C-alpha positions in Angstrom: 116.1 105.0 91.5 115.9 104.0 95.1 113.7 101.6 97.2 110.1 102.6 97.5 107.7 100.9 100.1 103.9 101.3 100.5 102.3 101.8 103.9 98.4 101.8 104.9 96.8 100.2 108.1 93.6 98.5 108.1 90.9 97.2 110.6 88.0 94.4 110.3 85.8 95.2 112.5 84.7 91.7 112.3 87.2 90.4 114.1 86.2 89.5 117.6 89.9 89.7 119.7 89.0 93.2 118.1 86.1 93.9 119.1 86.4 92.8 123.0 89.7 94.9 123.1 87.2 97.8 122.0 84.6 96.9 123.7 86.1 96.6 127.1 88.0 99.9 126.7 85.1 101.1 126.1 83.4 100.4 129.2 86.8 100.5 131.6 87.8 104.1 130.3 84.0 105.5 130.2 83.6 105.5 126.2 80.4 103.1 126.5 78.3 105.6 124.1 81.1 104.3 121.5 80.7 100.9 121.5 77.9 101.3 119.0 80.5 102.5 116.8 82.4 99.8 116.3 81.0 99.2 113.3 80.7 102.6 111.9 82.7 104.2 108.8 85.7 104.5 110.7 86.3 100.8 110.9 83.8 99.0 108.7 85.2 96.6 106.1 83.4 96.4 103.0 85.6 93.6 101.6 87.9 95.6 99.1 91.4 94.8 100.7 92.3 92.3 98.2 91.4 94.9 95.6 93.7 97.5 97.0 96.6 94.9 97.1 95.8 94.2 93.5 95.9 97.8 92.5 99.3 98.0 93.9 100.5 94.8 92.3 99.5 96.0 88.7 99.6 100.1 89.2 102.9 100.2 90.9 104.9 97.1 90.4 108.3 99.0 91.3 107.5 98.9 95.1 109.8 97.1 97.2 107.6 96.4 100.0 104.0 96.8 101.3 103.6 97.3 105.0 100.3 96.4 106.1 99.3 97.9 109.8 96.6 96.0 112.4 96.1 95.9 115.4 96.6 92.2 116.2 97.8 89.0 114.3 94.0 87.6 114.4 93.3 90.9 111.9 95.5 89.6 109.0 93.2 87.9 106.7 94.3 84.3 105.7 94.6 84.5 102.0 97.6 87.5 102.6 100.8 86.3 101.5 102.8 86.9 104.7 106.1 86.4 102.5 104.9 89.5 100.3 103.2 91.4 102.8 104.9 92.7 105.6 102.5 92.9 108.4 103.2 95.4 111.2 101.5 95.3 114.5 100.9 98.6 116.7 103.2 96.9 119.3 105.9 96.7 116.7 106.5 100.4 116.6 104.2 102.1 118.7 104.8 102.9 122.5 102.9 100.5 124.6 101.8 103.7 126.7 99.3 104.8 124.1 97.9 101.5 123.4 95.5 100.4 122.7 94.1 102.9 119.9 91.6 103.0 117.6 92.6 106.0 116.1 93.9 106.2 113.1 95.7 109.8 113.5 97.7 108.3 116.6 99.2 105.4 114.6 100.2 107.7 111.7 102.6 109.6 114.0 104.6 106.6 114.5 105.1 105.9 111.1 108.9 106.1 110.8 109.2 103.7 113.4 108.1 101.1 111.4 110.7 98.4 111.3 112.6 98.2 107.8 110.6 101.0 106.5 112.3 102.4 103.1 113.4 105.8 103.6 111.1 106.7 100.7 107.6 105.4 101.2 104.4 106.5 100.4 101.5 106.0 102.7 97.5 105.5 102.1 94.5 104.8 104.0 92.5 101.7 103.2 89.9 103.4 100.8 92.5 104.9 98.4 93.2 103.0 95.4 96.1 103.0 92.4 93.4 102.8 90.1 95.3 103.0 87.2 99.8 102.7 86.5 101.8 105.1 88.3 105.8 105.9 88.4 108.3 106.3 90.6 108.7 109.9 89.5 105.4 110.5 89.8 106.2 110.7 93.6 109.7 111.6 93.9 111.5 113.5 92.2 115.6 112.1 90.7 116.9 113.9 93.6 114.7 112.1 96.3 112.0 115.1 96.8 108.2 114.1 97.9 106.2 115.3 95.0 103.0 116.5 96.8 99.8 117.0 95.4 98.6 120.1 97.3 94.7 120.9 97.3 95.7 124.7 98.4 95.7 127.1 101.1 91.9 127.3 102.6 90.5 129.7 105.0 90.1 128.7 108.3 86.2 127.9 109.6 86.7 125.8 112.4 83.8 123.6 111.9 84.8 120.2 111.6 87.1 118.5 113.6 89.2 117.5 110.9 89.6 120.7 109.4 90.7 122.5 113.4 93.2 119.4 113.4 94.8 120.4 110.3 94.8 124.1 110.7 96.3 123.5 114.1 99.0 121.8 113.0 99.7 123.9 110.6 99.9 127.1 112.7 102.5 124.9 115.1 104.6 124.5 112.5 104.7 127.9 111.8 105.7 129.2 114.7 108.4 126.6 115.5 109.8 127.6 112.1 109.4 131.0 112.3 107.8 131.0 109.5 105.2 133.0 107.6 101.7 132.6 105.6 98.8 134.6 105.5 96.6 134.6 109.0 93.9 132.0 109.6 94.8 130.1 106.5 96.4 126.9 106.3 97.7 124.2 103.5 94.8 121.3 102.8 96.7 118.6 100.6 94.5 116.5 98.8 93.4 113.6 100.7 95.1 110.8 98.6 98.0 108.4 99.1 101.2 110.9 100.8 104.9 110.3 99.5 107.1 110.7 102.8 110.7 111.0 103.7 111.3 108.7 106.8 114.3 111.2 108.1 111.9 114.0 107.5 109.1 112.6 109.8 111.3 111.8 112.5 112.8 115.7 112.0 109.3 116.7 112.5 108.7 114.4 116.0 111.9 116.1 117.1 110.8 119.7 116.5 107.2 119.1 117.8 109.0 117.4 120.6 108.4 113.3 121.1 106.8 113.3 124.4 104.3 116.1 123.2 103.5 114.1 120.4 102.8 111.2 122.9 100.4 113.5 124.8 98.5 114.9 121.9 97.6 110.9 121.4 94.2 109.4 122.3 92.4 106.4 121.5 89.8 108.4 119.6 89.9 111.3 117.2 90.1 114.5 119.3 90.8 118.1 118.0 94.3 118.0 119.9 95.4 115.2 117.7 98.3 115.7 115.3 97.8 114.1 112.0 99.7 112.6 108.7 99.3 115.5 107.0 102.1 117.4 109.8 104.8 115.3 107.6 103.6 117.2 104.2 103.3 120.5 105.9 106.5 120.5 107.0 108.2 119.2 104.3 106.4 121.6 102.2 107.9 124.8 104.8 111.1 123.5 104.1 111.0 123.7 100.7 111.7 120.3 100.6 108.9 119.3 97.6 108.2 119.5 94.4 104.9 119.3 92.5 103.6 116.8 91.3 101.2 115.7 87.5 99.4 112.5 89.3 96.0 112.3 88.9 93.7 111.8 91.3 89.8 111.8 92.4 87.8 111.9 95.2 84.2 109.7 95.5 82.5 109.6 98.0 80.3 107.2 98.6 76.6 108.3 98.5 75.4 105.5 96.4 76.8 102.7 94.2 75.0 104.2 91.0 76.8 107.6 91.5 80.1 105.6 92.1 79.7 103.0 89.0 79.3 105.7 86.7 82.7 107.6 88.2 84.7 104.3 88.3 83.6 103.2 84.5 86.8 104.2 82.3 88.0 106.4 85.2 91.7 107.4 83.9 92.8 108.8 87.2 96.0 107.4 88.6 94.7 107.7 92.2 91.0 107.2 93.5 89.3 107.7 96.9 86.6 105.5 97.5 85.7 107.5 100.9 82.9 105.7 103.3 81.6 108.8 105.0 78.8 106.7 106.6 75.9 108.2 104.3 75.2 104.5 103.4 75.6 103.3 107.0 72.8 100.5 106.9 73.8 99.0 102.9 73.4 95.1 103.7 76.9 93.0 102.8 75.0 91.5 100.1 74.5 94.8 98.0 78.3 95.6 98.3 79.0 92.1 97.0 77.1 92.4 93.9 78.5 96.2 93.5 82.2 94.7 93.7 81.0 91.7 91.4 79.8 94.3 88.7 82.2 97.1 89.2 85.4 96.4 90.8 85.9 92.7 90.3 86.0 93.3 86.2 88.7 96.0 86.3 91.1 93.9 88.5 89.9 90.2 88.3 93.5 88.5 88.5 95.4 87.2 91.7 98.3 89.3 92.8 101.5 87.8 94.5 100.1 89.8 97.7 97.7 86.7 97.7 98.2 83.1 98.7 
């Protein structure tokens, strides 16, 4: 089997260097209204990073290299073993003219330019956990085709920024490759980790036109952005994909009791613990209790990604 890497971005919203860059940018470019959002659900860290690394080490031991994307070196916790974790700064793979950015969708568009990235890689957000064991063949066929987890084709409703972005990029690809699909529908992958092919990501950027991709990037999310789903869309439309047996569950952090019940004896290979902002005012002390009661018993041991 070929090498497979794992990639995900992360933000430490308590980092004073990041806070200063964020606030200075907002003040300079007319985004003062976003300063209060520096600690909202887009950036908030609940102390689960080490458990994500433990999940990868325990349940994906076949991963060649983990690439951790951060904006600046001060973001990196001192417990991370940088001999095992490839720390990638935004400046290492993104054009300087679009930095700084606080927009994960902008970051995602330049994933194939990460230094020393394997041709086959898996991309996930920092709220997506390999909760139980998976195998390389859950993600890629023996021939190297990505095995996608498709949520299905959804009717376009035009109500949310995210669905607008997904629908717009689906139809832009359809136009560029002269594809055929039912009017006003778009493909909706699950919010799970996604198998990627580096060369196919670059093909997608070439089809869209690199300069156009740059123009569609922004420091904060807008409906003009592309996002990482466009890579999965392209591979699907080019018949360069296969179905996956991978099991997955999306869990919204509405309350701790709900999450606790959903995690007890959970047999899904992947879970998403989504911070949707519905627990905005939960103090860190309560989250620490939750971690001690629910997360740590499942992942009690340090892994090779920790010092």
